[in-house]
C-alpha positions as CSV (number, residue, x, y, z in Angstrom):
1,M,0.1,0.1,0.0
2,D,1.4,3.4,-0.7
3,V,-1.4,5.6,0.4
4,A,-4.1,5.2,3.2
5,F,-6.6,7.8,2.2
6,I,-9.2,8.7,4.9
7,D,-12.5,11.0,4.3
8,D,-15.9,10.4,5.6
9,N,-17.1,12.0,2.6
10,E,-17.7,9.3,0.1
11,T,-17.8,11.5,-3.0
12,L,-14.7,13.6,-2.3
13,R,-12.9,10.0,-1.0
14,A,-13.6,8.1,-4.4
15,A,-12.5,11.3,-6.2
16,N,-9.2,11.5,-4.4
17,V,-8.9,7.9,-4.3
18,Q,-9.5,7.7,-8.2
19,A,-6.8,10.5,-9.1
20,L,-4.1,8.7,-7.0
21,M,-4.8,5.3,-8.6
22,L,-4.6,6.7,-11.9
23,A,-1.2,8.1,-11.3
24,G,0.0,4.6,-10.7
25,L,-0.1,4.9,-6.9
26,T,-1.8,1.8,-4.7
27,V,-4.5,3.3,-2.4
28,V,-6.8,2.1,0.2
29,P,-9.8,4.3,1.3
30,Y,-11.3,4.5,4.9
31,A,-14.1,6.1,5.9
32,S,-13.2,6.4,9.6
33,A,-10.0,7.0,11.7
34,M,-10.5,3.8,13.7
35,A,-10.4,1.7,10.5
36,V,-7.1,3.1,9.5
37,L,-5.6,2.8,13.1
38,D,-6.4,-0.9,13.1
39,A,-4.7,-1.5,9.7
40,I,-1.4,0.6,10.4
41,D,1.9,-0.5,12.7
42,A,5.3,0.8,13.0
43,D,6.5,-0.9,9.6
44,F,3.8,0.6,7.4
45,A,5.7,1.3,4.3
46,G,3.1,4.1,2.8
47,V,1.6,7.8,3.8
48,V,-1.2,8.5,5.4
49,V,-3.8,11.3,4.0
50,S,-6.5,12.5,6.1
51,D,-9.2,14.9,6.1
52,V,-9.3,16.8,9.4
53,R,-13.1,17.1,9.8
54,M,-14.3,14.0,10.7
55,P,-16.9,12.5,13.5
56,R,-15.7,11.0,16.5
57,I,-11.7,10.9,16.0
58,D,-11.0,13.7,13.7
59,G,-7.6,14.0,11.5
60,L,-5.6,16.0,14.5
61,E,-6.4,13.3,16.9
62,L,-5.5,10.5,14.2
63,F,-2.3,12.2,13.3
64,R,-1.4,12.1,17.3
65,R,-2.1,8.3,17.6
66,L,-0.2,7.6,14.4
67,K,2.6,9.5,16.2
68,R,2.8,7.5,19.1
69,I,2.6,4.3,16.8
70,D,5.5,5.9,14.5
71,P,6.9,9.3,15.1
72,D,8.5,9.0,11.6
73,L,5.3,8.4,9.7
74,P,4.3,10.7,7.3
75,V,1.0,12.2,7.8
76,I,-0.8,14.6,5.4
77,L,-3.7,16.6,6.4
78,I,-6.4,18.0,4.3
79,T,-8.2,21.2,5.8
80,G,-10.8,23.5,5.1
81,H,-10.2,27.4,5.4
82,G,-11.0,27.3,8.9
83,D,-8.9,24.7,10.1
84,I,-5.5,25.8,8.7
85,A,-4.4,27.4,12.0
86,M,-5.0,23.9,13.5
87,A,-3.0,22.6,10.7
88,V,-0.3,24.8,11.3
89,D,0.2,23.5,14.9
90,A,-0.2,19.9,13.6
91,M,2.9,20.8,11.3
92,R,4.6,22.0,14.2
93,E,3.9,18.9,15.8
94,G,5.6,16.7,13.2
95,A,2.8,16.6,10.3
96,Y,4.5,15.9,6.9
97,D,2.1,18.6,5.1
98,F,-1.2,20.1,5.0
99,L,-3.2,20.5,1.8
100,A,-5.9,23.6,2.0
101,K,-9.4,23.1,0.2
102,P,-9.7,23.3,-2.8
103,Y,-6.4,22.3,-4.2
104,A,-4.9,21.1,-7.5
105,I,-4.5,17.5,-7.7
106,D,-1.0,17.6,-9.1
107,R,-0.3,19.5,-5.3
108,L,-1.7,16.3,-3.6
109,L,0.5,14.0,-5.8
110,G,3.7,16.1,-5.5
111,S,3.3,15.8,-1.4
112,V,2.3,12.1,-1.3
113,R,5.4,11.1,-3.6
114,H,7.9,13.4,-1.7
115,A,6.5,11.9,1.7
116,L,6.9,8.4,-0.1
117,E,10.6,8.7,-0.9
118,K,11.2,10.2,2.8
119,R,9.3,7.0,4.2
120,R,11.2,4.5,2.1
121,L,14.5,6.2,3.5
122,I,13.5,5.9,6.9
123,L,12.5,2.2,6.7
124,E,15.7,1.3,4.8
125,N,17.8,3.0,7.7
126,R,16.0,1.0,10.3
127,A,16.2,-2.3,8.4
128,L,20.1,-1.3,8.0
129,H,20.6,-0.3,11.7
130,R,18.8,-3.8,12.6
131,A,21.0,-5.9,10.5
132,A,24.1,-4.1,11.7
133,E,22.9,-4.7,15.5
134,A,22.3,-8.4,14.6
135,S,25.4,-8.9,12.6
136,N,27.9,-7.7,15.2
137,D,31.1,-9.4,13.9
138,D,30.0,-9.9,10.6
139,M,29.8,-6.3,9.8
140,P,32.2,-5.9,7.1
141,L,30.0,-8.9,5.5
142,L,27.0,-6.4,6.0
143,G,25.3,-4.9,3.2
144,A,21.9,-5.0,1.1
145,T,23.4,-5.2,-2.4
146,P,22.7,-7.9,-4.6
147,A,26.7,-8.6,-4.5
148,M,26.9,-9.1,-0.5
149,M,23.6,-10.9,-0.5
150,R,24.9,-13.3,-3.0
151,L,28.0,-13.9,-1.2
152,R,26.5,-14.4,2.4
153,Q,24.0,-17.2,0.3
154,T,27.4,-18.5,-0.9
155,L,29.0,-18.8,2.4
156,R,25.9,-20.4,4.2
157,Q,25.8,-23.2,1.4
158,I,29.4,-24.4,1.8
159,A,30.3,-23.4,5.4
160,D,29.3,-26.6,6.7
161,A,30.9,-28.7,3.5
162,D,34.3,-30.0,4.1
163,V,35.6,-28.7,1.0
164,D,38.2,-26.6,0.4
165,V,37.9,-23.0,-0.4
166,L,39.7,-20.3,-2.5
167,V,39.0,-16.6,-1.9
168,E,39.6,-14.2,-4.0
169,G,39.4,-10.3,-3.5
170,E,41.5,-6.9,-3.4
171,T,43.3,-5.8,-0.6
172,G,41.2,-4.7,2.3
173,S,38.0,-6.6,1.1
174,G,37.7,-8.8,4.1
175,K,39.1,-12.4,2.8
176,E,40.1,-13.1,6.4
177,V,36.4,-12.2,7.8
178,V,35.1,-14.3,5.0
179,A,37.4,-17.7,6.0
180,N,36.3,-16.9,9.6
181,T,32.9,-16.4,8.8
182,L,32.8,-19.9,7.1
183,H,35.0,-21.6,10.2
184,R,32.2,-19.9,12.6
185,W,29.3,-21.1,10.7
186,S,30.6,-24.6,10.0
187,H,30.8,-27.8,12.3
188,R,34.3,-27.1,13.1
189,A,33.3,-23.8,14.9
190,A,34.6,-25.3,18.3
191,R,38.2,-26.2,16.7
192,P,40.9,-23.9,15.9
193,F,40.8,-21.4,13.4
194,V,44.5,-20.8,12.5
195,A,45.6,-17.9,10.3
196,V,48.9,-17.8,8.3
197,N,49.9,-14.9,6.2
198,C,52.4,-16.8,3.5
199,G,53.5,-13.0,2.5
200,A,54.6,-11.9,5.6
201,L,56.7,-14.9,6.8
202,P,60.2,-15.0,5.4
203,E,61.1,-17.7,2.9
204,T,63.3,-19.5,5.5
205,M,60.7,-19.9,7.9
206,I,57.5,-20.4,6.6
207,E,57.9,-24.3,6.1
208,S,58.6,-24.7,9.7
209,E,55.8,-22.7,10.8
210,L,53.5,-24.8,8.6
211,F,55.0,-28.0,9.3
212,G,56.6,-27.6,12.7
213,Y,60.0,-29.8,13.5
214,E,61.2,-32.1,15.8
215,A,63.9,-31.2,18.5
216,G,67.4,-31.2,16.6
217,A,66.1,-30.9,13.1
218,F,68.2,-27.9,12.4
219,T,70.5,-25.9,14.4
220,G,68.3,-23.7,16.8
221,A,65.8,-26.2,17.4
222,V,66.2,-27.2,20.9
223,K,62.8,-28.6,21.6
224,K,59.9,-30.0,19.3
225,R,57.4,-27.4,17.8
226,I,53.8,-28.2,16.4
227,G,53.6,-26.4,13.1
228,R,50.4,-24.3,12.1
229,I,48.6,-27.1,10.1
230,E,48.9,-29.5,13.0
231,H,47.7,-26.7,15.2
232,A,44.6,-26.5,13.2
233,H,43.6,-29.9,13.5
234,G,39.7,-30.3,13.6
235,G,39.7,-26.8,12.6
236,T,40.5,-24.3,9.8
237,L,43.7,-23.5,8.2
238,F,43.7,-19.9,6.6
239,L,46.2,-19.5,4.2
240,D,46.7,-15.9,3.3
241,E,48.4,-14.3,0.3
242,I,49.3,-18.1,-1.1
243,E,50.3,-16.6,-4.6
244,A,53.5,-15.6,-2.1
245,M,54.5,-19.4,-1.5
246,S,57.5,-20.4,-3.1
247,P,56.9,-23.4,-5.9
248,A,58.8,-25.8,-3.5
249,L,56.2,-25.0,-0.8
250,Q,53.4,-25.3,-3.3
251,V,54.3,-29.1,-4.1
252,K,54.3,-29.7,0.1
253,L,51.1,-28.0,0.2
254,L,49.4,-30.0,-2.5
255,R,50.2,-33.0,-0.6
256,V,48.8,-32.1,2.6
257,L,45.6,-31.1,0.4
258,E,45.6,-34.4,-1.2
259,A,46.5,-36.7,1.6
260,R,45.7,-34.7,4.8
261,E,49.2,-35.8,5.9
262,I,52.1,-34.2,7.0
263,T,55.8,-34.7,8.2
264,P,57.2,-32.4,10.5
265,L,60.9,-31.2,9.9
266,G,63.2,-33.8,11.5
267,A,60.7,-36.6,11.4
268,N,60.1,-39.9,9.7
269,D,56.3,-40.4,10.3
270,L,53.5,-39.1,8.6
271,R,50.9,-37.6,10.6
272,R,47.1,-37.5,9.6
273,V,45.5,-34.2,10.1
274,D,41.5,-33.4,9.7
275,I,41.8,-29.9,8.7
276,R,39.5,-27.7,6.2
277,V,42.0,-25.3,4.3
278,V,41.0,-21.5,3.0
279,A,43.4,-19.9,0.7
280,A,43.1,-16.3,0.1
281,S,44.7,-14.5,-2.9
282,K,44.8,-10.8,-4.0
283,A,45.9,-11.8,-7.1
284,D,44.6,-13.5,-10.1
285,L,46.0,-17.1,-9.5
286,H,44.5,-18.4,-12.9
287,Q,46.7,-15.3,-14.4
288,L,49.9,-16.8,-12.5
289,V,49.4,-20.2,-13.7
290,R,49.3,-19.1,-17.2
291,K,52.9,-17.3,-16.3
292,D,54.0,-20.0,-14.5
293,R,54.3,-18.6,-11.3
294,F,51.7,-20.6,-9.5
295,R,51.3,-24.5,-9.8
296,E,48.3,-25.3,-11.9
297,D,47.2,-28.6,-10.3
298,L,47.3,-27.1,-6.9
299,Y,45.3,-24.2,-8.4
300,Y,42.5,-26.5,-9.6
301,R,42.9,-28.7,-6.2
302,L,42.0,-25.2,-4.4
303,H,39.6,-24.0,-7.2
304,V,36.8,-26.5,-6.2
305,A,34.8,-23.7,-4.4
306,T,35.7,-20.2,-5.0
307,V,34.5,-17.2,-3.4
308,S,34.7,-13.6,-4.7
309,I,34.5,-10.6,-2.7
310,P,33.2,-7.4,-4.5
311,P,35.4,-4.3,-3.8
312,L,33.7,-1.9,-2.0
313,R,33.4,0.8,-5.2
314,E,31.0,-2.1,-6.9
315,R,28.7,-1.8,-3.5
316,R,28.6,1.8,-2.9
317,P,24.9,1.7,-1.3
318,D,26.6,-0.2,1.4
319,I,29.0,2.4,2.4
320,P,27.2,4.8,4.4
321,L,25.9,1.7,6.8
322,L,29.4,0.2,7.0
323,F,31.0,3.8,7.7
324,G,28.5,4.6,10.1
325,H,29.3,1.2,12.1
326,F,32.7,1.9,12.1
327,L,32.4,5.6,13.1
328,A,30.3,4.7,16.4
329,R,32.7,1.7,17.0
330,A,35.5,4.4,16.5
331,A,33.6,6.7,19.0
332,K,33.3,4.2,21.4
333,R,37.0,3.1,21.5
334,F,38.4,6.7,21.8
335,R,35.7,7.6,24.3
336,R,34.2,10.4,22.0
337,D,30.6,11.4,21.2
338,P,30.0,10.4,17.7
339,A,29.9,13.3,15.6
340,P,27.6,14.6,12.6
341,I,28.5,13.3,9.3
342,G,29.6,16.7,7.5
343,E,28.8,17.5,3.8
344,T,32.1,16.6,3.2
345,V,32.7,13.8,4.5
346,W,29.6,12.5,3.0
347,R,30.7,13.7,-0.3
348,R,34.0,12.0,0.0
349,L,31.9,8.6,0.9
350,D,29.8,9.1,-2.3
351,Q,32.8,9.9,-4.7
352,H,36.0,8.3,-3.4
353,D,36.8,4.7,-5.1
354,W,38.1,3.1,-1.7
355,P,41.2,1.3,-3.4
356,G,41.7,-0.3,0.0
357,N,37.8,-1.4,0.5
358,V,36.6,-2.0,3.7
359,R,40.1,-1.6,5.8
360,E,40.6,2.0,4.2
361,L,37.0,2.8,5.0
362,A,37.5,1.8,8.7
363,H,40.6,3.7,9.1
364,Y,38.9,6.6,7.6
365,A,35.8,6.4,10.1
366,E,38.7,6.4,13.1
367,R,40.1,9.8,11.7
368,V,36.9,11.1,11.3
369,A,36.1,10.2,14.9
370,L,39.3,11.8,15.9
371,G,39.3,14.8,13.9
372,L,42.3,14.0,12.1
373,T,40.9,14.2,8.5
374,D,42.5,16.5,6.0
375,E,38.5,17.8,5.6
376,P,36.6,19.0,8.4
377,T,33.7,16.9,9.7
378,A,31.3,19.7,10.1
379,P,29.2,20.6,7.1
380,E,31.0,23.2,5.0
381,P,29.2,25.5,2.4
382,L,29.4,24.0,-1.0
383,P,31.1,26.1,-3.8
384,S,28.4,28.7,-4.8
385,P,28.4,31.3,-7.7
386,A,28.7,34.2,-4.5
387,I,32.3,32.9,-4.2
388,A,32.9,34.1,-7.7
389,G,30.9,37.4,-7.5
390,G,27.3,35.7,-9.2
391,T,24.1,37.7,-9.8
392,L,22.2,39.0,-7.0
393,P,19.9,36.2,-7.0
394,E,22.7,33.5,-7.2
395,R,24.3,35.5,-4.0
396,V,21.1,35.2,-2.2
397,D,20.6,31.5,-2.8
398,A,24.1,30.8,-1.8
399,Y,23.6,32.7,1.6
400,E,20.3,31.0,1.9
401,A,22.2,27.5,1.6
402,D,25.0,28.3,3.9
403,Q,22.2,29.6,6.6
404,I,20.3,25.9,6.3
405,R,23.6,24.1,7.0
406,A,24.7,26.3,9.5
407,A,21.1,25.6,11.3
408,L,21.4,21.7,10.6
409,T,24.3,21.7,12.1
410,A,23.7,23.4,15.0
411,N,20.8,21.2,15.7
412,R,22.5,18.0,14.7
413,G,20.2,17.2,11.7
414,D,17.0,17.7,13.8
415,V,14.4,19.0,11.6
416,Q,11.6,20.2,14.1
417,A,14.6,22.2,15.9
418,T,16.2,23.5,12.6
419,V,12.4,24.4,11.0
420,K,12.1,26.6,14.4
421,A,15.6,28.2,14.4
422,L,14.9,29.3,10.8
423,G,11.4,30.3,11.3
424,I,10.2,28.9,8.1
425,P,7.3,26.1,7.5
426,R,8.2,22.4,7.4
427,K,7.2,22.0,3.8
428,T,9.6,25.3,2.8
429,F,12.3,23.8,4.6
430,Y,12.1,20.5,2.4
431,D,11.7,22.5,-0.7
432,K,14.6,24.6,0.1
433,L,16.7,21.4,0.8
434,R,15.5,19.8,-2.5
435,R,16.4,23.0,-4.5
436,H,20.0,23.4,-2.8
437,G,21.0,19.8,-2.9
438,I,21.6,19.3,0.6
439,H,21.1,16.0,2.6
440,Q,19.5,16.4,5.9
441,S,20.4,13.0,7.2
442,A,24.5,13.6,6.7
443,F,23.6,16.0,9.4
444,R,22.7,13.5,12.1
445,A,25.1,12.1,14.4
446,P,25.5,8.3,13.9
447,R,23.2,6.1,16.5
């Protein structure tokens, strides 16, 4: 349902409903306020349009009851000439708009469509916040984009299958988070998750780190050491940057994958290991195979199940949610109050390509929380013709936009307080936001 339309006058109700439906909207008519109260809850995805003058429960009382159900539900009131003062009072209380009879149908359509867009954004933000609270440690995997939904579905499908997995993704995209998620969602969750960065270990150490050694196996091997592979017995072994592994070590790893056996340095006996291997690469392993820089047999052994993590620039709608989470987490860590997201920061979130992906976004949020960014976190005026000495109307527009931004900043994005400070009607305020391209949500402090 897009619109719940309430009017006790059957003729007027039918005419308005028909006009809204001809405009492509889904409308449900109601003859009384009580009927609509029984049909609407806090998850209602549409807009309420109601006449003010009605028996038993009038439009103002309906608005106040709906506000108790959901303070953010857009309610548009239709008033006669003598009801305008009451409607203005309702606007101060948070009603979305009012229309004085007689009104043009285009005026009603415009108000309804703007209210529907506002409602859509509110419900989307609520859903994202609920997902964020439910996800906890899975935050870097959080997102409503199709790519992230597919990624989570794939992980669910293969998590409990004893199959080795190859994870592909750019630097900072969350490859270890994916590997850890596979482990936690599997029947191996109670056993160790052992991570090894193949690119960070020196060539002389990686074999002993992986396979372990017996006492006296080499100079300095005073006592026996269990390797990372054996330590992961029963659990998951995560090999990050596997493309950095030497050809000789690739041969030994292939044997581990095929036989699930290891021989520590200095030992003669084979030891069985029950492990699941998740390997990750920031390079295209298939291209490395073609260049003879990675073993083809090892590649195909790992390629049974492949998970590709989309870069952040390909799922831009997820960026604000992730940033809001990282900013709140950083503020808590640094014992700071979360600052409002200013327009400069908002613009960076929207325009930057984030080559470092989720890791870069998290670090940027930490800098914003500490006030260490190159850009101010408080909203600043966008470049305007007034700076270059534009015409008088252009200068007036620029000044007006600056005053609106300043009021939003002072009131931390609160619409009611901002409208009161500016001394303008709420509808005029929203019209000016659209005209100047100002995003009111960018001035709110993260929850």
